[in-house]
N, C-alpha and C positions, 0 to 999 in steps of 0.2 A: 765490750770494753771491760766488763767486770770481770769476765773470764781472763783476761790478759793480766789486769791487775792482781788476781788471786795466783795467776802463775808466777809472776814477779815475786810475790811474797814468798811463795813456796820455795822458789830458787833461792831467795836470799836465806831462807831458814836452812835449807840443806847447805848452803855454802858456809854459813855460819857455824855450823855443827861438824862439818867435815874433818876441820883440824883436831878436835877433839876426839873423834873415832880413830884416826890415825895415830894420834898420840898415845891412845889407851894400849896399843899393841907393843910398845916399848916397856922396857923394865924401868923402874923408879930412877935406878943408877944411871941409864942412858939418859933419861929426861932431864935430871939434874946436869949432867954434863953439857948437855945442849943449851940448857938455859944460862949456866955458868959462861960457856963461849959467846953466846948471844949477849950476855951482860957486858963482858969485855967490849964486844963490838959497838953496842950502843955507846959506851963510855969514849970510845975513841970518835965515832961520828959527832957527839955531843962537843967534846973537847975542841974539835977542828971548827965547829959551827959556832960555838957558844965560849971562847976562851975563858969567860968568868966561871964558866960551870967546873973546871978543874979545881979552882981555889976553893969555890962553894962546897965541892965533894971533900977536899982534903982538911976543911975545917968543919965539916958537918958531925953531928952526934951518928947519923946514919944515913944511907942512901938507898934508893930503888931504882932499878933499870926495868923497863917494860918494852917489849916490843908488840905493837898492837895492829889490828885491822878493821876496818869499819865498812859498812854497807848502809847507804841511805836511799830510801824510797819514799817519795810522796811526803807523809806525815810522820814516818816513822824511820828512826835510825838505830842501828845496833852496832856496837865496838866490842870487841873482846881482845885481852891480850895475856900474856904471860911473862913473868919476870922473877927477878931476885931482889930481897932487900939484904942490905949487908949493915951490919952494926960495926961502925968505924971504931968503937971503944974495945970491943969484945972479938970482932972477926965473926960473929954468929952470922949464919946466913938462913934466911926464910925464903922458901918458894912461894909466890904469889900468882894469882890470877886476877883480872881485872874485867869488869862487867860494866858497860855504859848503854844507856838507853837515851834517845833524844826523841822530842816530839815537836813538830813545828815544819817549816818548810826544808824539806832535805832531798839532796840527789846526788849520787856518785859512790864511789868507792875510793878508799885509800889506806895505805900502810904508812905507819909513822912509829916514831921511837919516843918514849918518856923518860925522863930522869927526874925524880923527886929527890930533893934535899931535905932532910929531917933534921932539924936544928937542936933539939933537946930530948930529953928521956920521955917526958909527958907526950910529946908528939910521935915518939918512938912505940909507946904503949899502946896509943889509939891507933895508929898505922897497922902495927902486927897483930892486933886482936879483931881486924875486921871490921872495926867502928869508924874507918876512915871513909865517908862519903862525902862527895863534893859535887857542886855545879861548875859551871864556867864563870870564872872572874879575870879579868885581864888587867895588867900593868906592864907598862913598858920596862919600868925599873922598880925593883923592890927592895928594902932594906929589913934585916932579921929582927931589929928592934932590940937585941942583946948586945951584940959583940961590935954592931956598927958596920958588919958586911953589907956589900950591897950585892944583889944577884941582878945584874943586867940582863935583860931579856926574859927573866923568869916571872911566872905568875904565882901569886899566892892562891893556895886551894883550900887550905885549913889552917888553923893557928899552928905555927911552928913547921909548916909543910910548904915548900916551893916546888915549881914544876917548870922545867924546860922541854919543849916539844919540838920535835924536827920531823917533818915530812919525808917519807923516803920516795913514794910513789902514788901516782892516783890523783884524783881530782875530787873534791866534795864541795857541794855548795850548800851552807846550812845557815838557816835562821831559826834556832830552836832553843827548847829549854833542854838542858840535859842533868842527868843524874847518874853518877857512877860509884861503884864500890870496889874496893881492892880487899881481898881476903885470902889467907893461907891456904895452900893445898893441904889437904889432909894427908893424902897419900905420899907425897914427896917430903914431908917435914917430920 
């Protein structure tokens, strides 16, 4: 039984790092182009699923799209993703990566998209510095507390930052504590 458990952990680690190994063979320009294309696709899917997301992005200081995947085994879960942060005021684009770890009851695998809405400069500064760390909080409807906008179906994850999530495929059962970090790609920015 222990041998099987260690084989599953090894398989999960290999699977989690495979995307990074293959991405390293592409040039930074190719990776940026792929992430820009992925960002447009994430926005299309989000706007279709959550109509309020389009207005939220239009009125935001900045937004971030991330395409992610995760594997959950036993008491451990690992999610990773890549994406783009866009400053709506300046047009500046910053390429980012996300890492999330969960502990608790976990089982399954899934792919999903995230759309972060950043409502002000302070939240932008925290987000792009890599100092945005969050756990899981849920809210069926959230207000930004500044302009009176309501982000239906969004979750607040940090002061001035809201997130929409859309599962693409897979199934994961989770009852766990999570911690995630988003940080800039040094090689792409």
